[in-house]
N, C-alpha and C positions, 0 to 999 in steps of 0.2 A: 431376492434380487439377483439378476444374472451378473456374472463376473465378466466384464468386457475385456479385461486385461489378460485373462488366462486362455490359452489355446487348448483345444482338445488333444490329449496326450494318449496315444494308443500303443500297446504292445501287441504285435502281430506274430503269432507263433505258428510255425509250419515245419513239417519234416523235410520239405524240399523247397527250393527257391531258385528260379532261374536268375542269373546265368551260372550260379555256383553248382547246383545239383538239380537235376530234373529227370523224372521218369514219366511224367504225364501232365494232365491239365492242372493239377495242384501246383506244380512248379511254375507254370505260366501265371496263375493267379497271384501267387506270393511274390512273383517278380514284377508284376505290373500294378496291382491294386495299391500297395503302400505308396508307390511313387505318385499315383493319382491323388491319394489322400493328402500327401504333402503339398502338391500343387494347389489343392483346395484350401490350404491353410492349417492343416493339422500337423502335429508332431508325431512321428512314427518311429518305433524301434522294432526291427524284424529279428526274431530269434530263430536260429537254425542250428542243427547239430554240425559240428566241425568234422565232416566226413573226410576220410583219407583221399577220396576221389576228387575233392575240390582242386582245381588247377593251382599250380605253384605260383602263378602270377598273382592270384588273389591272396594266397596265403602270405606272400611277401608283403602285401599291403596291410595285413592285420597287425594291430598293436594290442599287447596284453593290457586289459583294462582292470580286471579284478579276478580274485579266486577265493573260493570258500568251500565248505564241505556240505554235502546234502545227505540227510538221513533217509535211508530207504530200507524199511523193515529194520533188521538188526544191523544194517551196514551203514557206514559213513563213507560216501563216495566223493572223490575230488571233483570239483567243477570249476573250470576256468572260463572267463568271458573274454573273447577276442573281438575287438571292435574294428569295424571297417566302414568307411563312408563311401557310398557308391551312388552316383546319380541323385544326390540330394537326400538319400535315405540312409539312416544309421542301421547297420547290421551288427548284431551280437551273436557270435558263434559259440555254442555250448561245447566246451572242450573236455572230453574224457576219452582217452585213447582205448581203454578197455572196451567201451561200448561202441565207439564210432570209427575207430581206425580200421575200417574194413573196405573191401573192394566194391561193395554195393550197398545201397541204403537199407534194403529190407531182405526178408527171406531167410532169417537165421532162427535157430531153435530158441534163442533167448530174446526174441523180439518183445515179448511181454515185459521183460525186465528192462530192456534197453529204453523202451519208450515210456515206461513208468518213471524211470530216472529222468528222462527228458522233461516230462510233465512236472515232476517235483522240482527240477532245476529251474524251470520257467517261473514257478511261483516264488521260489526262494530268491531268484534274481531281482524281483521287483524292489527289494531293499538295497540293491547294489547298482542301481542305474545312475547315469550321469547327474550331476547336481542340477536341481531345478526341474527334473523330470519326475513327476508323480503320476503314476499310471491311473488313467480314468477308465479305460476300456482294455480288457484282456480278450483279444480275439483269437480263438483257437480253431484249428482246421483239421478235420478228419480224426480217426481213432488214435493216431499217434500222439495227439495233444489232448485227448478227451478227458484224461484224468486231472488236468489242471484245475477245472472248476470244482471237482470233488475235493482235491487237496486244499484249495483256497478256502472252501467253506468249512471243512472239518478241522484243519490244522492252523489256519491263520485268521479266521474270523474273530473280530474283537480287537485286533491290533490296529492302532490308529492309521497306519500307512495303508492297510488293506480294506478299511471300511468303505472307502470311496470307489473301490474297484468293482466295475460291473463286467460280467462275462458274456461273451457272444460265442456261440459254437456254430461253425459252418460245416454242413454235410456236402462233400463233393461227390461221394458215391456211397449210398447206404448199404451196398453189398459188402463193403469191407468195414467190419465193425470192431475187430480186435477182441476175439473171444479166446479165453484161456481157462485153464483149470482153476477151480476156486482155492487151491492151495496158495496161490500167489497173494491172496488177500492178507494173510498174516505174514508170510515169509518175505514178501516184497512191498506190498502196499501199506501194511501196518494198520489196516482198518477193520480187522476181524472183530476187534473188541468194541467197535462202534456199531450198534444194531442198525441204525438208519442207513449208514453207508453200506454195510454188508448186505442188507436186504435190497437196496436200490441198485446195486451193481450186479446182483445175481440174475442170471437169465434162465437157469434150470437147476436141477438138483446138485450138479457138480461143476458148473461153469459160471464164469462171470463175463461181462460184456463191457468193454471200456466205453464204447459209444453210448450204450444205454445210460451209463453214469453221467455223461455230459448232457444227454437229453433231459435228465431229471434235475441236474444241478445248475445248468447254465441259466442266466437271466433271459437270454434271447437266443433263438435258433434261426439260422438262415440256411438256404440251399441255393443252388446256382441257376435256377430258373423258376418262374412262377408255375409253369405246368408241372414241373417235377415236384414242387412243394405240395401240389394236390395229389399227384400220383403216389407218393410215398406214404400217404395216409390210407392207402388201400392195401388189402392183403396181397394183391398181385405184384405190387412194386415195393411194398414196405419191408420185405426181407425179415419179417418177424417183429419189426419195431413199429408197425402201423398203429398198434394200440396206444403206445405211449405218445406217438406223434399226434394222434387224434386228441388225446387228453391235453396235450400242450399246444394245440393248434392255434390258440390265441397268441402264443409267443413265437410262432413259426411264420416265416415269409420267404418268398423266392425272389432273389435279385440276380438278374441276368449278368453273366460274365461279359467281358469285353475282350479286345485284343490290342496288342501294341501296334497302333496304326502307323507309327513311324518305322518300326521294324518290318512290318508287312506292307510295303508300299511299292507297287509295280513301277512307279515313276522313278524310284531311286535304288531299287534292290539290285545289288551288284552280283547276286547269285544266279540271276536269270539271263538268258541269251540276249534279250533286247528289252529295253524299258518302254513303257507305254502308259497312257493316261486314259481317263474316261472319254475325253474329247478325241484323242488320236490313239486308236488301238491297233495301228499297223504293226507295232512291235509284237503283239500277241500272236499274229500269224507267223512271224519269224520264230518265236518260241515253240510253236506247235510243230513246225517243220523240223526244227533242230531235235526236239524230243523224239519225234517219230523216227528220225534217222538214228538217234542214239539207242533206242530200244529195239530196233530192227523191224519197225512197222512200216507199212506202205506210206510213203510221203504223199499224202493226198489231202487237199484242203476241203474236198467235197464230202469227206466222211467224218462224222462226229467222233471225237476222241473222248472217251469216258475213263476216269481214273479213280482209284481208291488208294488212300494212304491210311493204313489202319493196323490195329492188332488183329490177327486172324483168329478170332474167337466167335463163339455163338452169340455173345452179347452184341457184337458188331454186325450181326445179320449175315454171317458167312453161310449159314444154312440156305438162306434165300438165294444168295449169289450162286452157290453150287447148283441149285435147282434151275435157275433161269439163265445161266451163262451160255449154255448151248444155243438157246433161242436168240439171245442178244447178239452173239457173235455171228450166227447164221444170217441175222437180219441186216448186217452191214455196219454195225457199230464197232469201232475199235475200242479195246479195253486194255488198260495197263494197271497193275496192282503192285503196290509196294508195302511190305510189312513182314512180320514174323508172328508165329503163334502155334496153334495146334497142328500137329503133324498131318492129320487127315486133310486139312484145308490146304496146307502147303503142297501136298502131293496132288491134290485135285487141280490146283492152279497150274502146276507144271504140265499136267495132262492136257489141259485146254490150250496151253501155249504150244504144245507139240501138234495138236489137232488143227489149230488155226494159225499157222505161221503167217506173219505179216499183219494179222488182225489182233492177236492176243500177246501180251507181254507180261510175264510174272517176274518180279524181283523179290526173292525171299531174303530180305536183309533189312538192316536198319541204316538208312542213309539220309540224314537231314538235308543235305545239299540237293540230292535227287528229288526229295519230296517237294522242295521249293520250286524246282524246275517243272515238276508235274502240276503243281497248283497254277503256275503261270501259263502253261502250254495247253491245258485241257479245255474242252468245250463244256464238259459236264463232270460233276463230282458225285459219286454214288456213296450214300451213307444210310443203309437200311437197318439201323440199330434196333435191337429188341427193346432196349431202354437206353436212354442217354440223358444223364443229369443236365448237362448243358451242351457240351460239344464245342470245340473250337475250329475243327477242320472245315465245317460248312461255312463258318464266318470268314475264315482265311480265303476259302475258295471264292466267295462273293467279292471279297476285296480285290481279287485278281481277275475278276470278270468271268469266272467259271461257275456255271449255273448248277446249284446243288439239287440232287434228287434224293429225298429223305423220307423216312417214315415219320408220321405225325406222332411223336412222343417226346416228352421232356423239352429240353432246350431246342431241339430240332423244330418242334412245332412253334415255339416262340420266336425263332429267328428267321425262318423261311416262310415267305408269303407265297402260297401256291398260285401258279399262273392262271389267270382268268381270260379265256379266249375272247370273251365278249367285251370286256372293258380294257384289256391289255394290262391290268394290274398284276403284280407279282414280282418275285425275285428268284423263283425256282419252281420245282415240281415236287409233289408229295403224294403219298398213299397212306391209307389208314391202318389196315390190318397187317399183322406179321404173316404175310402170304407171298409166296414166290411169284404167282401169276399177277398179283396186283403190282408188285415191284416191276416185273417185266413190262406191264402196260404203261407204268409211269415213265420207264426208260424210252419206250417208243413214242409216247406223247411228246417227249422232248426231242427225240430224233426227227419226228415228222415236222415239227416246227422249224428245226434246223434246215431240213431239206426244202420245205414247201413255202415258208414265209420268213425269209431272212430279215426283212425289215422288222417284223414283230420280235424276232429273236434278238436282233441288235438292241431294240428298245428295252427288252428284258434284261440284257446284260448291263445296259446303262443304269437301270433302276437298281440292280444288285450292287453295282460298284458305288452307287451313291448313298447306300445305307450308312448310318452312323453307329459303329460298334466300338467306339472309343471307350476307354476306361473312365473318362470324365463323367459320363452319364451314370455308370455303376457306382462310382465313388460318391456321387451326390446322394444316392439312395442309402448307401451305408452310413453316410454322415447324418441323414435324416434319423436313422435308427440310433446312432450314438448320442445325438443331441436330445432325442426323446428320453433316453435313459439318464441324461445329465442335464436337466432343464436349467440348473443354476449356472451353466456355462453359456455365455452368449455366443450365438452363431454369427459369423461375419455377415454384415448387412448385405453385401453383394449377393450372397447366396439366398437369403431369406426374402428380401424385399421384392425381387423381380417378379416372382409368382403373384404376390399380393397386388402389385401395381397393375398387372394384367387382369386380375380377377375382378376388380371393382367396376370398370366400365361396362362389363357384360350385362348386368341387370338393366342398365339404362337402355342399352341397345335393344334388349328384348321388349322393353315397354313400348318403345316407339313403333316398331312394326305392328304391335297389337292394336295400337290406336289408328294406325294408318290403314288397316284393312277395311274397316267400315267406310272410310273416306274414299278408298279406291272403288268400292262397290257403288257408292253414290255417284262418283265421277262417271261411271259407265252409263248410268241412267240419265245424268244431267250433262250440262255443257262443259267445254274445256276451260271456261273462264274460272272455274272454281279453284284450280291450283293456285292461280295468281292471287285470288282473293285470300286463300288460306295463308299464303306466305305473308301477305300484308296485314292481315288481321292479328296474327300471332303476337307481334310486339305490343299492340295496344291492349289485347285481352289479358295477357299474363299479369301485368302489375296490379290491375284492379282486382283480379280474381283471387290472387294468392292469399290475401289477408282474411277474406271473409268466408271462403268456401268450406274448409274442412269441417268446422263445427256444424254448420247448417246442413250440409249434404248428408252427413252420416245418418242423422236421425230421419231426415225427410226421405232420403232414398229408400231406406229400409221399409218405412211404413207406407209411403205414398205411391211409390213407383208402380207397384202391381195394380192397385186400384185405379190410379190415374190412367195407366196405360189402357186398361179395359174400357173405361168410360170414354176416353178421348177417341179411341178407335171407333166406337159407335158414333160419336159426334161427327167424326171426320167422314165416315161413310155416308151418313144421312145427308149432311150438308153437301157432300160431293155430288150425290145423285141429283139433288134439287138444283144445284147450280149448273150441273151439266145439262139438265133438261132445258134450262133457260138459255143455254148457249146459242141456240138458233136465233132467238130474239135479239140477243146481244151482238150477233154477227154484224148487223148494220152499223153498230156503234164501234166496231173494231178499230176504226181510224182514230178514235179518241184515245184508245188505250196506249198507242205508242207515245202520244204526247205526255200522258201521265208517267209512262215509263221513263221518258226522257227527263222529266223533272226529278223523278226518284234517282235516276242514274247520276244526275248532277250532284245530288246529295251524297252519292256513294263514295267518291274519293275522300270526302271529308270524314266518312266513317272510319277510315283507316288511321286518322289522327287520334289523339287521346280521347277518352270516353266523354269528358265533360262537354267539350265543344260539339262533339257529334250529337249528343243528346239534344242540345239547344237547336242545332240546325234541323234535325229530324222533326222536332216538335213544331218548329215554324213551318216546315214543309207540309207537315200533316194538317196544320190549321188552314193553310192556304188552299189546300186541295180537298177540304172536308166535303164541300158541296159536291164536287165532282166524284169523290169516292163513294158517297152514298148511292148515287145513281149507277155508277159504273164499276164499283169495287169488285163485285163478283164477276162482272164481265171482263174486267181487265185481268183478273187473276187467271180466269179460264183461258183468255186469249193469250196471256203470257205463256202458259204451259203449252198451248197448242201451236203458237206461231214461233216465237223466238225464245229458245232456252237460255241463250247467252244474255239476253236483256233481262231476263227474270232474275238472274243471279245477283246483280247489284241490289235489286230491291230486297232480296233476302238479307243481304249484309246490313242494310240500313236498320232493319229491325233487330238484327242480331247483336251488333256491337254494343249499343247502349244497354245497360243492365236495368237498374231500378228506375232511373229518371224517365227513360223512354216509356216504361210501362204506365207511369202516371199520365203522361201526355196523351197516350193513346186512349186511355179510358175516358178522358174528357171529350175528345172529338168523336170517337166512334167506339163506344163501350162494347157493343155486341161483337162486332167483327174482330176487334183487336183482342178482346179477352179470350175469345175462342182461339184466335191465333196463338196467344200466349200459352194457353193450355196445351195446344198441340205441340208447340215448340218445346215446352218443358218435358212433356212425356217423350217426345222424340229424342230429346237429348239424353234422357235417362236410358231409353231403350238402346240408343246408339252405343252407350258405354258397355252394354252387355253383348254387343256384336249382333243384335237382332235388328238394329236400326235400318240397315240397308233395305230390308224387305218392307218394313213398316213405311218407310219414306217413299218407297216406290208406289205404294197404294195412294198415299197422300198426293203424290206427284200430279195426279190427274187434275186436281182442282186448285188448291191453295198454293200457289207457287211461293208466296211469302212465307207461309207456315213451314213449308218443306225446307226452304232454303235456310231458315234459321238453324235448325238442328245440324244441317250439314255443315254450315259455316262454323258453328260452335265446335263441332267435333274436330274440324280441321284446325281451328284456331288454337286448340288446346293440346299441348303436349302432355298435359296432365288432366285426364278426363274428369276426375272427381271435382276439380276446382271449378271448371266452367259450368258443369251441370248444375252446381249449387247456386250460381249467381241468379239465374232466372227465377227459381222458386223463392228466392230470398224475400222480395217485396210482394210479388203478386200471389203468393201462396194462398192467402185468405180469400182473395177475390176469385181464384180459379174455380172453387167448388160451385158457387152460384153461377159464375159466368158461363160454365159449360151448358147449363140448362137454358139460360136466357139467350145464349148465342143461337141455339137451335130455334127457339121461338122467334127471335127477331129476324133471323135469316129467312124463316118461313114466311113471316109477315111481309118482309120486303118483296119476296117473290110474288105474293098474292096481290100486293098493291100494283106491281108492274103488270 
């Protein structure tokens, strides 16, 4: 039984978290995803190291919550928990000055020990959380927290508090795995005496891999985009872990990152020169002019401005940029780059800045405020990464109406829809291969659209700005995973019920069109009166049919349809030829046919009423006109099809609506003609259900208008094909076999007499 009173309680562990400490995308995720989970109804505690670099304003808000000692190999290390509430999320900072009181989060000789302590402190802290908080999900991120699932399983499994804890491990960049000498297994981790742990952490003869341990011990694995989840299972992108990722592919899924849509909002951002919205983008032109002036570029609105905000590394595609930049700048595209990284790339950018003054600007620095102004001012954003797990820059660029030019890899492929010049679809531009010429071509595709078709360009900008990249969507998918791992916890109805409510009507919608197709085909062959008849017949036909059809049709359809269809076809064709031959003789009596039609038409409106009354009226009408029908039946039917299609339709309905009673009445007055008609009707009905009816009916059309119209009307009248088809065969089934043969003989005899 699901527990409706308990909320999902999550501990989210990360080595960095905005706004306290951030060096890359991991900080953005840890700063935004927990808040989105809280808004969705979960309870979340975020665990982060208490770095010395955290601003004093945040440190002043922290309160000492608890302290204890953590065993790490032969050590017992102090661990304090400092609690802070921020934007509805509870943060617990792991305090140990020996490990974390440093001027930068990473890059020290003892990082293996520092983050082994952090992982052990996370698992130990689960028994020191606020009252009422029992961890259901321990969500770890990247190699710095990768040992937590290992410690949980090896040192804490079997303790009641830990039995309910399920572990999720998220890969933000598989290239950074945390590889260290295998001496740390005994000295720091204390798992050398545990064969399973020692073997599963080892990546070669003398090294261990923290991330490898998480991939083998975690209950579920996620990464930051669906495409990246597929890529890391290949040798090209797996960085040596593709084998274990393929082994655990059943536990791996990609969930796309989002961005803080309130923090990155051009309508309210105070860091940009002028605000603007999707509807009114005049402020963007102001931002562009201001940035061109600030960076020393020519202030021109007719030249596209392309920017990069990135680390200057090969992974970010800087090799391609260096290769194609000369061509791009010479082609009239302005370029501005902000970032730091490898010295060769920094020097190369400075060279192009000197070569193309007024067209190229390089800012070799880290300046978050300037990056924001560049997102808002640019026309295009270049991101030609060699690999990109998710990437946030292209998403931020689209939010500010700057069209991204990306390589189709990882999250770049999942977030940017390439422009289609024929349909106008898209949110940016892309290229496939890690190739400088392809990148240059993509840049000039964008530039030509900017120069030659400003309307299409503006539409593309509108589409890019309208995309939903909020964390709400991502949080829903993470919650899907959490609740799958804890089915005993009931998910809030608002989240679960909406998709189900939408899903149920779809099958009904699909059934109706399928039934309507044959009807449409018949309508083309026949008169326009049929739609009206169809609408009126439906109410009458449904109640009578529903109770009797299902049982009878199932057996009869399967066994009879094929044989009946073949025989009836033959009967129809022979009778049609004979009656058509006699058409010339009957032409003189064509005037009598309208009168008969008129009588039948009068009975028609009554047909739309309930079936019992209709049956009586039709039977009476049939008896009154028996004499006339014998001499003119075939004439009238032929005349009906040839002269007036609309008049013929009512007649079809008279025979169609009554089910069993009508069949009996018809047999008394005119067995041969009526029985034949019945057989054709039944077969046509069954054939119509299979979607072959339109063609079969078209053949019948030439002669027996009444027979033809019956199937058509029945198909129209029935939203549920099975039910109506079965009504006709119910009573006359036994009579049909003989009647088919007799009808042919009698019809032939009638012609000869005449």
